[in-house]
C-alpha angles and dihedrals in degrees: 000000000000121000120259131285096049118229088218120012090193137232111289124202109253099200091115143314097283091054090048091051093046090051090053091051090053093049091058097030095135096051091041091051092052091049092050091049092050091046091052092049094045096049092038088056092048088051093054095046094080088050091052093044089053090052089051092052095045089047093052090046095050102039106005118229096344128148093271090057092050090049090055091044088050092050090050092051093047091051090049094050091046091048090051094048094048090045091057093051092042092053089055090053089047093056092045091052089051095048096046095047092045098044093041088055090046092051091048092053091045092050094048091049092049094048099041096050116178090002091078093054090046093058104029135037117251091243091055091058095043091051090049091062099029098047117000098058092053092049088055088051091053092058091061091041089059099040093089094052092047094052090044087053093056091046091050093048091051092046091047094047091051093049092048093048090051090055099036128001093199096054093039090055091048090054094040092054100028099059095053090051088053091048092048092051089051091046093060088069095050095073098053088042092053090048093051090044088054092050090050092050092052090048090050092050091053090048090051091050092049093048093049091049094049096046094048092048098039094113091052092046090053090051093057096033094246101123090099093055093050093043087055092050091050090047092052092046088048088056091050089053089047092051092048088048090053092051088049091051092047093058091037090055092052091051095046091049095049091046087064101035101047099049087043092055089045090055090053094051091049094048092047093050091045093051090052089050092049092051091050089048097242093123131023127246090256092053089051087054089049092050092052088049091050091049095047092046097047090061089071096053089049091054091047092049091050093045090048090054091053092047090049090052091050092045089052091053091045094048090052090055092047092048089051090057093044091053089064109103131173115262097251116175083172135118119264113272097256105125123107111248113248122245119270116278094047122151116255110211135177100212095197096057099023091238105159126186109215110216114254098010134112107232135180128208118210122184135186083223110045089202092062093055091048088051090056092052091050090053094049088056092045093229099154119026094180093054092043097050110133092017101090124198115195133199110204089343093306116115112247088224089067096052125084111261093220087061092046093050089059095049103033121045119181118192109198129214097257108051127203116220120202129213121250140071108345095228091049094049092049093050097061093169095046094231105100123107126213091269090053093050093049091048091052093048089050092051090049090046087231101144091117088064090058088052093048095047114073109243093013111231090005092052126100125248116214124234113311087352091278091164089065125082120240092262091048093052087051095052091046091054089048090055090047092053092048092051092058084067097201128182090244121027122192116191120189113206093327093175104035095113100048132080125262097259091052090043092054093052091048093050096052092045097043091051090050095045093051097037107135092018122099105256132164119193115193105211144116097208114124092212090063095036091058093065103044124096094233140001124217112204113208113204126164092359095303138084100263099181139351134197145103115322094242093045090053091051092047094047096051092112099038120112097234109071086346097135094047092044090050090054089047088055092048090054095045092043093052089049091052094050090046090051093049091050093044102040095086092044089049090055091048091048090052092052091045090052092053092047092046093049090049092053094046 
């Protein structure tokens, strides 16, 4: 069995939950077979022990503690020791089966979510996906952990029934017919229990989705005074989950009580009939002891069988949920990834707009419509094949759509305007590819001018960020995201508005350091800020969906009235000039907003 996590969890069939569970069983067939073997031996040994104990009693009554009695006692001891040893080994195999089934399923879900991107959120609620990893995968693992005990229970029932029939046909038939009746009665409660558990799971998934939406939009809700409404919705859904849990607990309590009561009554009946048979001389005293042991022992396999039926039902429901997630695929509309990746230093070009990233140069993209520039960045990163169908982007003349995404993610990194910060140790969250040393981290923090973040986080790089970096202001989150993007050290780096949330002094420092840090590396900065444009090698001006003019920032400003390219340069100057006026007017407000964010976060 390969160690966890698996390098490749495989490609399961998605025809339905049973096919998925069967595929999991085949993927861990050796470990599952070992566990089943240990389960059969363990329960078989337990089934034989009452028989051996009865022989010890009869032998002692007949001849005292003679050699025959000691032989039977030795056999009983040997079976007990063997059972204990095999049980220990079997438990290890049970846990391995549980972990591999659960974590393989979890890896499959995680891989699907990471590959499908926005498609998974478009098809499934967030709570549904979270529950698939947090709950469903572990229920699937539980099925494999219990399989050995279930098979062992069946074998123990068969062995015990055969031994009882050989001693007394009447009592053997009572056991053979009575235990299935007990199991059937208990099984009637499993179906409503499963139905109520499924309803509770659905309610819990909706609660998780509602909670995630409320927490992520808490600041907006406070701004419009809507937090009370959403808190009431969350409270109402919580009550729905509680009510569903109570219904589950009610059915579960009946099942648990009957699992104890019915086998107990069955033992009483068997012992009574056995005592009558012993008094009449049909069975010996030792056989009566054996029958009591059989009856008492068989209550445990009945409980295990009922429990396994419940676990199998839960696993079927959970597997259906997992398969539902695994069926989500990104809308491609792209050619299969069959092309050979071009060598490093290839030109990245958006054929629709004419945006071309010259290898080894720091470029800026300015657009009269900022959404057009952001759309170019999305295409360069190949984020949405369906939306980008018919708008080819090439790397060294090879369409990105025909290259493996895993390869592109290593060579091309696009940092969007609205960064997402994850919880965890700051240094680890900055080093997304887990290959940066302390000097690299400090250099990236310096380029992003994020030293104040180190001061605000206890223990600096070794300190922990809370969920979504909520302790950071908007400008701090943006600079942390910039440092993280720099540390990926890609061949081609695309930054979308990396300084839009910082003041002018900070922006000027970042612009100079960023240009120096990426000098000689292919870089595109989507921005209209003059403070950044003054430091790049070349500016591309996007107007009307095409690159209208390109050149150094100062040259484009100075040639705004020239005949050649004059109209495009004049429009460029108007866009940049408007941005400059907006920045001068908003810079003070931006500083105030940063201070307000920090104060609000401290109060919350």
